[in-house]
Every structure is written in structure tokens, then in C-alpha cells.
C-alpha positions as CSV (number, residue, x, y, z in Angstrom):
1,M,95.1,62.7,94.4
2,P,98.9,62.1,95.2
3,P,101.1,65.0,96.5
4,I,103.3,66.9,94.3
5,S,106.6,65.8,95.2
6,P,108.8,69.6,96.0
7,Q,111.8,70.1,94.0
8,A,114.5,72.4,94.5
9,K,112.6,75.5,93.9
10,T,109.8,74.2,95.6
11,R,110.8,72.7,99.1
12,I,109.3,75.5,101.2
13,L,112.1,75.6,104.2
14,R,111.4,78.4,106.6
15,G,107.9,77.7,108.0
16,D,108.2,74.4,106.5
17,N,105.2,73.3,108.8
18,R,103.1,75.7,106.9
19,A,103.7,73.7,103.7
20,E,100.9,71.9,101.5
21,Y,102.2,70.2,98.5
22,G,98.8,68.2,98.4
23,K,97.3,69.2,94.8
24,E,93.9,69.4,96.5
25,S,95.5,72.2,98.8
26,I,97.2,73.9,95.7
27,A,94.1,74.0,93.5
28,Q,91.8,75.2,96.7
29,V,94.1,78.3,96.9
30,L,94.3,78.9,93.2
31,D,90.4,78.0,92.8
32,S,90.2,81.2,95.1
33,S,91.4,83.7,93.6
34,F,91.4,85.8,89.5
35,L,95.0,87.3,89.8
36,C,98.6,85.7,89.3
37,H,102.0,87.8,89.3
38,V,103.9,86.1,86.7
39,G,107.6,86.6,86.9
40,F,109.7,86.4,84.0
41,T,112.8,88.0,82.4
42,V,113.4,89.9,79.5
43,N,117.4,90.8,78.0
44,G,118.1,89.0,81.8
45,E,116.1,91.6,83.5
46,A,113.5,90.5,86.5
47,R,109.9,91.3,85.2
48,V,106.6,91.0,87.5
49,I,103.0,91.4,85.8
50,P,99.5,90.4,87.4
51,T,97.4,89.1,85.0
52,A,94.0,87.0,85.5
53,Y,94.4,82.7,85.0
54,V,91.3,79.9,85.4
55,R,92.7,76.6,86.3
56,V,91.6,73.7,84.4
57,D,92.4,70.1,86.3
58,D,95.8,69.9,86.7
59,A,97.5,73.1,84.5
60,I,96.9,76.6,84.8
61,Y,96.0,79.2,81.6
62,L,97.1,82.7,80.9
63,H,95.8,84.8,77.5
64,G,97.4,87.8,76.0
65,H,97.8,89.7,72.9
66,L,100.2,88.5,70.5
67,K,102.7,90.9,70.8
68,N,102.4,90.9,74.6
69,Q,105.7,91.1,75.9
70,M,105.5,88.2,78.9
71,M,103.4,85.8,76.4
72,N,106.1,86.3,74.1
73,A,109.0,85.4,76.7
74,L,107.3,82.6,78.2
75,L,106.7,81.4,74.3
76,D,110.5,81.3,74.2
77,G,110.5,78.7,76.6
78,Q,111.9,80.4,79.9
79,T,110.1,78.9,83.3
80,A,107.5,80.9,84.5
81,S,107.6,81.7,87.8
82,I,103.7,82.3,89.2
83,C,102.4,83.5,92.1
84,V,99.0,83.6,93.7
85,T,98.6,85.1,97.7
86,L,95.5,85.3,99.4
87,L,95.1,87.5,102.6
88,D,92.9,86.2,105.2
89,G,93.4,88.1,108.3
90,L,96.1,91.0,110.0
91,V,97.4,88.5,112.8
92,L,98.6,91.5,116.0
93,A,100.9,90.2,118.5
94,R,102.2,91.7,121.5
95,S,105.6,92.8,120.1
96,G,105.6,93.8,116.5
97,F,108.5,91.3,116.2
98,K,105.9,88.6,116.0
99,H,103.4,90.4,114.3
100,S,102.0,88.8,111.2
101,V,99.5,87.5,108.8
102,N,97.3,84.6,107.6
103,F,97.8,84.2,104.4
104,R,96.8,81.3,101.3
105,S,99.6,81.0,99.0
106,V,101.2,79.2,95.4
107,T,104.2,79.2,93.9
108,L,105.0,77.5,90.8
109,F,107.1,77.0,88.1
110,G,107.1,75.7,84.5
111,K,107.0,76.4,80.9
112,A,104.1,77.8,78.6
113,E,102.5,75.5,76.2
114,K,100.9,77.2,73.4
115,V,97.3,76.5,73.6
116,A,96.2,75.5,69.9
117,D,93.4,77.6,67.8
118,V,90.9,74.8,67.9
119,E,91.0,74.7,71.9
120,K,91.1,78.8,72.3
121,E,87.6,79.9,72.0
122,D,86.5,77.5,74.7
123,L,88.9,77.9,77.3
124,L,88.6,81.8,76.8
125,D,85.1,81.0,77.5
126,I,85.5,78.7,80.4
127,L,87.8,82.3,81.8
128,V,84.9,85.1,81.4
129,D,82.8,81.7,82.9
130,Y,85.4,81.5,85.9
131,M,84.8,85.3,86.9
132,V,81.1,84.8,86.5
133,P,79.5,81.8,85.9
134,G,77.3,82.1,82.8
135,R,79.2,84.8,81.6
136,A,80.1,83.2,77.7
137,S,76.7,82.9,76.6
138,Q,75.5,86.4,77.2
139,I,78.0,88.1,75.3
140,R,78.9,87.8,71.7
141,P,81.7,85.5,70.5
142,P,84.8,86.3,69.7
143,T,85.7,87.4,66.3
144,P,88.2,85.9,63.8
145,Q,90.6,88.8,64.0
146,E,90.3,88.9,68.1
147,L,90.9,85.5,68.0
148,N,94.0,85.4,65.7
149,A,95.3,88.5,68.1
150,T,95.1,86.6,71.3
151,L,97.9,84.0,73.0
152,V,96.4,81.1,75.1
153,L,98.8,79.1,77.1
154,R,98.8,76.6,79.4
155,I,101.3,76.1,82.3
156,P,101.2,72.9,83.7
157,I,101.1,72.4,87.8
158,D,103.5,69.8,88.2
159,E,106.4,71.9,90.2
160,A,104.2,73.6,92.8
161,A,103.5,74.4,96.9
162,A,101.5,75.9,98.6
163,K,102.1,77.8,102.0
164,I,99.2,78.5,104.8
165,R,99.3,80.6,107.9
166,T,96.3,80.1,110.0
167,G,95.5,80.8,114.2
168,P,96.2,83.4,116.6
169,P,100.0,85.2,117.1
170,L,102.6,83.0,118.5
171,D,104.1,85.5,121.1
172,K,107.6,84.8,123.0
173,E,106.3,83.0,126.7
174,P,107.2,86.2,129.2
175,D,105.2,88.4,126.7
176,Y,101.8,86.7,127.7
177,E,101.7,88.2,130.8
178,T,101.5,91.6,129.4
179,D,98.5,94.2,129.3
180,V,98.7,93.9,125.5
181,W,95.5,92.9,123.4
182,A,96.2,90.5,120.7
183,G,95.0,88.8,118.2
184,V,93.7,88.6,114.5
185,I,91.8,90.4,112.5
186,N,90.2,88.8,109.6
187,L,89.8,89.9,106.1
188,E,87.6,88.9,103.5
189,T,86.7,90.0,99.9
190,H,83.7,90.6,99.3
191,I,80.9,92.0,96.3
192,A,80.0,95.7,96.6
193,E,77.9,97.7,94.4
194,V,77.3,97.0,90.7
195,E,77.8,100.4,88.5
196,N,75.7,100.1,85.3
197,C,77.9,101.0,82.3
198,P,77.5,104.6,81.6
199,D,76.9,104.1,78.0
200,L,74.1,101.1,78.6
201,K,71.3,100.9,76.3
202,E,68.1,102.0,78.3
203,G,65.8,99.1,79.5
204,I,68.8,96.6,79.8
205,E,67.9,95.1,83.2
206,L,70.4,93.6,85.4
207,P,70.5,89.8,84.0
208,E,70.0,86.5,86.2
209,H,73.4,85.2,86.3
210,I,74.9,88.4,87.9
211,D,71.8,88.8,90.2
212,S,72.7,85.5,90.7
213,Y,76.8,86.0,91.6
214,L,75.6,89.3,93.9
215,S,73.3,87.0,96.0
216,Q,76.5,85.3,97.1
217,K,78.0,88.2,99.0
218,K,81.1,86.7,98.8
219,I,83.5,86.4,95.0
220,F,84.0,82.6,96.5
221,V,82.0,80.3,98.4
């Protein structure tokens, strides 16, 4: 896939050696998280709200209540600023000045498009299955009232950039001779214990699709 041409808002100037504009690199970061932070404005004041998302092809999709402030602000035509960040490691250098973190991030900008009602339910199923594959077919479908109360927005991935840091600390040359430990504490997000809902009906066992999901150990593999 051809890279996304960097624009004024997405061209990375500081640490540009860590910039990635390829669509595959951007998609890999987006497909490694459920949560993004969306920046928008209300009456000229900045807002940032975390929300779930899913990527499908060259767009990401957000959902929310019909009266949701963020959703309505985006529908008004303003450009959304969206960021996804994954923390991969604590980079411990020989001086505090050179401490850092290993991370993967994507920042994208775009105007939202309202998803048509005929597509809405399918996209909500995709979002559920993105959380746990196979889940959507196991739960009750949304009611017409629930669908009518829900907005789904599409934001194209046309103006975006990834920034990725990997590797050890980059100390100043004289510091390599000091007797200070330096290195990276790698971090991962793992699946933890499962808790049954307190009011779960007696006799309901853990379904196969969740058991399969738990066997991964890691959320994204």
C-alpha cells in the first residue's frame, strides 16, 4: 500500500527518524488497541475523551449515544484529532535527561461521516467482535430503539502518521563509562482473570469463544 503523504499537521519534525507514514505501519498500531482519545472543541474550548474504536479498511469507526457531546461536535463538521498510544517499555538511561519510553502511536485528523442506518448494525457487530472474536453471534441483537439511539461515525485514515520508538537508551558518550545500570523494562498487556457477572444465571459455562480468547494470554497476538 502506498504511504500517506504527510501534511502540515501530521509531518513529524522532532524525532523524525521515528516517523512512519506507511498505511501498513499505521494499521498495525491501530489494530493493537481498543481505545483512542478524541480531541474536539465545544464552544471554542478543547475537549479530549477516550472511547472505543475499530478500524475497517481505510477508516476508523466510533459509536455513541445520539445526544453524545463528542459525536454531535464531530457531526457539525469540525476536524477531529485522534490519538492511539501503546506503551511498550520503560527506557532507563544513565542520566535522568536521557530516560525515555518505547512506544507506538498514531495521530490522525479527519472529518466524521455519519454511517447510514442500513450499515449501522453490521458495524456495531464488527466492533463487538473486535473486542472478542465470535462474540457478536452469541449475544442478543440490538433493539430498534437501541439502534435509533446510537450514532456510528466513520473517519477516513487520510491524514495520519505513526511514531514508534524501540531499542535501548541513547546516552551521552561520557556516561557509558559510569557504573550505572541502564536498559529497558519491557511492558506487555496480558489477559488476567475472568470474573463471572454476579447475577449470571446458574449453570452457564464459559463459552468456547471466550475460552479460545483466554488461551491467547495476550490481548493482541
